[in-house]
N, C-alpha and C positions, 0 to 999 in steps of 0.2 A: 702757140696761142698767147702765152704770157707776153711775148714781145710785141704782139699786135694790140694788146689791151690799151695802152696809152693812145695809139694812133686811132683806134676805133672810138675812144672817148672824144678825142679832138674832132673827128669827122662828125660824130653825132651832135656835139655841142655847136660846132660851127654851122652845120646845115640847119639846125634849129634856129639859131640867131638870124641867119640869112632868110629863112622862111618867114620869121616874124617881121623882119625889117621890110621885106618886099611883099607882105601878105596881100596888099591891095593892088599888086601889079602882076602882069602875066608871068614874069620870071619867077615869082613866088611859087608857082605850081611845079617848077622844076625841083626846088629844094625840098618840098614836102616828101616825095618818095625817097629822096636821098637820105633824109633824116630817118625815115622808118627802117630803111635797110641798115643804116649805121647803128641805130639803137639796138636792133636785133643782134647784130654782130658784137656790139659792146657788152650786152647782157650775157650773151653766150660765152664770151671770153672771160667775163667775171666768174661765171659758174664753173668754168674749167680750171680756175686757179686752185692749186693744191693746198687748200686751207679750210678750216672748220667754218661752216656758214655762220654760226653765232659770233665768231670772232671777226670775220670780214664783212658781215652785214652792215655795221655802222659806216664802213668805208663807202659802200654803194650808196647809202642814203645821203651821205655828205656830198658825194660827187653829183648825184641827181639833183640835190637841192641847189648846188652851185649852178648847174645847167639851167634849172628852171628860173632862178632869180635873174641870171644874166639875160636870158631870153625875154623875160617880162620887162626888164628895164629897157632892152632894145626896142621892144614894141611900143613902150611908153614914149620914148624919145625918137621914134623913127623918122620924124620930120627933120632931124639934124644928122647929116652924114657923119659927123664926128662921133656920134653915138655908136655907129656900126664899127668904126675903127677901134674905139675904146673897148667895146665888147669882145671883138675878136682878139685884141691884144691881151685882154684879161684872161681869155680862154687859153691862149697859147701859153701864157705865163703859168696859169694854174696847172696845165697839163705837164709842163716841165718840172715845176717846183713841187707838186704834190702827187699827181697821178703816176707819172713815170717814176719818180723817186720812191713812192710808197710801194708800187708793184714790184720794183727791183728789191727794195728792202725786205719784203716778205717772201721772197723765193726760198725754196729749200736751201739749206746751208751748202749742200752739194747739188748744184743745179741739175735738173733732169732735162733731157731734150723734150720738146713739145710733143713728140710722138711716143715717148716711153723709152726705156732702156733695159738691156739685159746684161748680166754678168757672165763672163766666160772664164774658165780656168784652163791654163795651158800647162803642158808638161814641164816638169822640173828640168832645168838645163837649157831650155829654149832661149835663144837670144831675143828678148822682147822687142828691142829696138828694130831689129830686122823683121820680126814678125809683124809689127805695126805697119811697116811699109808694104806688106803683101796684102793687107786687108782692104777691101773696097768700101767698107762702111766707116763712118766716124767712130774712132776708138781711142781710149786713153787708159792709163794705169788706174787701177781702182784703189789700192791700199799701199801704205808705206810703213809697215811695222818696223820698229827699231831692231828687233832681233829676227832677222830673216831666216835663221836656222831653226827657229822655234815654230814655224808655221809655213803653210803653202799659200797664204793669202797674198804674198808678194807676187804670185803668179796669176792673179786675177786682173781682168780687164773689163772695162765698161764699154758697151757698144750701143750707139744710138739706133733705135729701130726705124724701119721705113715708115713713111707717112700713111701708106695703105696697110691696114691691119692684115689684109689677105696675103701680104708679102712676108709677114713675120715668120710663118712656118718654113717658107722657102729659105729665108735667111738663116734660121736656126739649123736647118738641114745642111745648108752650105757650110756653115761654121763647124758643125759636128763632123762633117766629112774631111775637114782638115786634120792631118795627122797630129798636129800640135795641140788640138783642143780635146779636153777630156771631160768637161762638164759645162752645162749651161743652166742658169736660172734667172728669173725676172728680178729686176731691181725695183721692188715694190714700194709704193708710197705708204706713209704712216700718218695718221691724224689723231689728235687727242679728242675724245668725245666730250660733249657737254656734261658737266658734273656738279651743277649748282645744288646747294643744299642749305639747310638751316638746322641748328641744334634744337631739338624738340624736348630733350630731357636734360635737366641740370642736376649735377651731383649734390647730394645733401650731406656728404661726408668729407672729412679731411684726409687727404692722401699723403700728408707728411711733408709737403713742399710748400714754399711761399709764393709760387707763381700765381698771380691773381686770377688768371683765366682757367685754372685747373678745374673749376666747377663745370666747364663746358667740355671737358675731355673724358667722356664716359668710358672710352676705350682703355684708358690707363687704370680705371677702377676694375674693369673686367680682366685686365692683365696683371692685376695685383701689384701695382707699383710699390707700395710700402714694403711688401715682402721681398721684392727684388732688391730694393735699396738696402734693406737690412742684411740680406745675404751678401751683397757686394762690399759691405763694411769689413768682411772677413777676407776679402780677395784683393791682392795687389796686382795690378795689371803689369804685364811684361813690356808692353808698348802701347802707344796710342794708335789705334787702328784708323785708317782713312777710308771713309765711305764716299764713293763717287756717285753723284746723282746725274744720270744721263737723261737730259730733259731740255727744257726751254731756257736753261741758265738758272742762276740763283742770285737773289739780291744779297750780295755779300755785306752790304752795310746795314742790313736789317738789325734792329736793336736786340732781337732774341736769337740771332744766328751768328753775328760777327765774332762773338767770343769763341765759337767752335769752328769757324770757317778758315779753310786753308786755300789760298788761291793758287791755281796752276797756270792760268792765263787770264789777263784782265778782261778779255772779250767775253769770258764766260761768267763774269761777276755781276751781270745785270739780267733782268728777267722782264721783258715787255709783255709776257703772257700772264703768268702767275703760277702755273702748274709746277714748275721746278722748285720755286721757293716754298710752295706748300709741302711738297714731298720732303724737301730738306728739313723743314721744321718738324715734321713727324719723326724723321730719323734722328735728328741731332739738335733740336732746340736747346738752348742753354737752360738748365734746370736750377732752381733755387737762386734765381737772380732778381727776384721780386718784380719780374717783368714778363708779361705775356703768358706763354704756355710752358709746359714741361715736356721732356722726352724721357725715354726709358733710362738714359744715362744720367746718373745722379750728379755728375760734375764733369769737368773737362779732362779728366785723367784717362778716360777709356777710349773716346772716339773724337775724331774731327771729321768735317764734311767738306766736300768740294763740288763744284758744278762743272759738267762737261756739256756744252751746248750742242745738241744733235737735232733739235727741233727749232723751227722758226718762231717768231712772235705770234704767228697765227696757229702754232701748234702742229705744223706740218713738217715732214721730213722724209727721208728715203732709207731703204734698207742699207745701202752702201754707206750713207752718212752715219747711221747707228753703229755699224761695224767699225768704221773708222774711229768713232768715239770710244768704243770698247777697247780697241788697241791702244788708243791714247791714254785712257784711264789706267790700263794695265801697265803701260810704260811709265806712267807717273807714280807708280807705287801704290795704287789702290788695293786695299785688302778686301773690300766689298764693292761690287758694282750693282747699283740699284736702277732698274729700268722699268718705270711705270709707263710703258708704251707698247705698241704692237698693233696688229690688225689681222684680219682674215687673210689667209695666204692662198694664192692660186697654184703654188708649187707644192708638190708632194715632198720634194727634197728641200732640206734647209742646210745644205752643205756649208755654205759660206758662214752662216750663223754658228754652225757646229765648230768650224775651224777657229772662229773668233773666240768661242767659249774655251776651247782647248788652249789657245794662246793665253787667255786671261788666267786660266788655272795654272799653267806653267809659270806664270809670273807671280803666283801666290794669291790671286783674287778669286773670290766666290761670287758668282753671278746670280742675282735674284731678279725675277721677272714677273710682271703682272699677268694674271690669267686672262683678263679681258672682260668686257662688260656686256656681252651679247646673249647671256643665258643659254649658251650652247657648249659643246665639248671643246675644251681648250686645245685639243689636238689639231683643230682647224685654224689655230691662231699662231702666228710667229712674232717674236721668238719664244712665246710661251711653250711651244711644242719642241723646242730645241733640246737634244740630249745634253745633260751636264748642267742644266740650270735648275734652280729651285723655283718652282712656279707657285704663285700665291693667289688664292681665292679670297673672297670677302664674306664676313659675317655681319649681321646687324646687332642691335642692342640686346636682342633676346638670344644671341649666339646661333641663330638660324642662318642658312645660306642667304646672302643678300639676293634680292629678286633679280638683279641685273648680272650677278656674277657668273662667269663661265665655270663649268665643272672640270675636274681634273682626274677623273677615274682612269684615264688612259695616259696619264703623265707619270713618268718614272719617279720624280721627287716633287711632292706637292704638300703644302701646308696651307692653313688659313689664318687670317688675322682680321681685326675690325676694319670695316671699310665703308660704313654708312654714317653720314653726318659727322665727319671727322674735322675737328676744329684745329687749325694750324696757321702758320705764318703766311702772309701775302706780301707782295712788294710794297715798298714805301712805309714800312713799320705798321702795316695793317694786318688784320687777322680775319679769318672767315672759315666757313665749313664747306667741304666738298665731299662727294661720295664717289666711290669706284674702287676697283681693284688697284687703281693707281695709288690709293691711300693705304690699303692694307700692305702693299709691297714694302714701303719704307719702314713700317713697324718691324717686319722681318729683317730687313737690311740693318736697321739699328741694333736689333738684338744680336745678330750675327757679328756685327762690329764689336760689341762688348765681348762676345765669346772669342773673337780673334785677338782682342787685346790681351786676353788671358792666355790663349794658346795660339800664337801667330802661325804655327805650322799646320793648323787645322785645315783639312781638305773639305771640299763640297760634300762628299759622301759622309764624312764624319759629322759635319754640321747638321746635315739633314737627319741622320740617324738620331742625333741628340734631340732635335726639334720634334721628330716623329715619336720617339719613345717617351719623351716627357710631355708631349702635347695632350690636350684634352679631347676625348672622343665625343664630340657633339653628335646630335642626331643626324646631321648631314655629313659626317666625317667620311663616309664611303664615297661621296660625291666630290668633296672639296678638301679632303685631308684634315688632319687634326689641328685644332686651334693651339697656337703657340702658348707656352707657359714659361715666361721669362725666368722666374725664380728657379724652377726645376731645371731648366736648360743650363743656366749658369752654374748651378751646383753640380750638374753632370760633367761640365767642362773641368771643374776644379777638383774632381776626384783623383 
């Protein structure tokens, strides 16, 4: 469907122009139904694109506006044949230079087939190249971990599903009957929900830092930033821990991030969405630089941050793309992997995610994941429900469960952190507030980064036990886990 999108736009715009130009002639009656058919197909293909509606909506408005303006100009000057030629030429150029380019630009980073995809795991030792020749479906390698001895993910393949959904089960059965195949799961899509917000409460106290926008960071007051910084004065970090933000990329040139930013690949150092930059600021904004906001870390000795782009500029991505990003982050030496992403899963099994988490753990990384924003049980969301991750729910200014936050009563390792009206960095040296478990997650990732800087060998279970034992038991703790208490957590690491 994505590949048809530019063609359907061109068909709709061209038929509208021809209809307007020949409106007073018999041939005009031919182009009218052609336009209606094309515009229906165009809108349907737009809706089908794997992107958040609030992000792609302006694109539709712009394209429809162009279509309307050109058709009106054609009708205005329809007495001149050259007007028709100019209008059609402008439409073709616009389709090539904007519609086609933009729809290609905003595809998921690992493109999905238009009918969907599944991932299959084949047995260890099978010759993948020979196996690929035996499969009747379009298929390709899924993952390329550096250390193939540390995981089975190098044995995963991605298979394009048939156009007819009724054939999916038959295809799955056929694949499972192959002696080489041991597991199948869907390659699901992921989108970032809308998270607009405004800060309604300004702090009236000094938190001991000189960042001018600290008054908008109510969360750092609730997390007792001054007490944490006082405690860290007694602690010498063993290393600078690297936090990897798996998201839409990070604006590496942001005035309040660049001092703590470490680039792994230049293509990840921009953010056309904003979500990744916002999360990075929560986790690792430069503190005490008389600029913007503060983070939990008092200076640049404890943590640095990097971006791994696994979501497009529209905020869309795929499960396989996220897993590839996890492997890449682990191979790049990340100590903490922060994933403010996910969605409701159709599969009961999360084997591929589980294998990715195990790989990250073997490489020394702790994986922190958002619980989700649907106010239901996070066991229905992936990767929040993946064994081995620390799952984070959100609290509001009164330390109650945020209305949108998923619950974590059935999650093995779960904590909570502030996630409502969180003020942080945005691309192009801007700042703003967003709400969601996406925002609570980097608070936890940032704290674990400080903890890992003190004890680099800390495991996920050890980190969770510290966060849980030192955490505050809010009235919703049974639903969302204990609220992190940074000072107590750091003191527990340093014992």
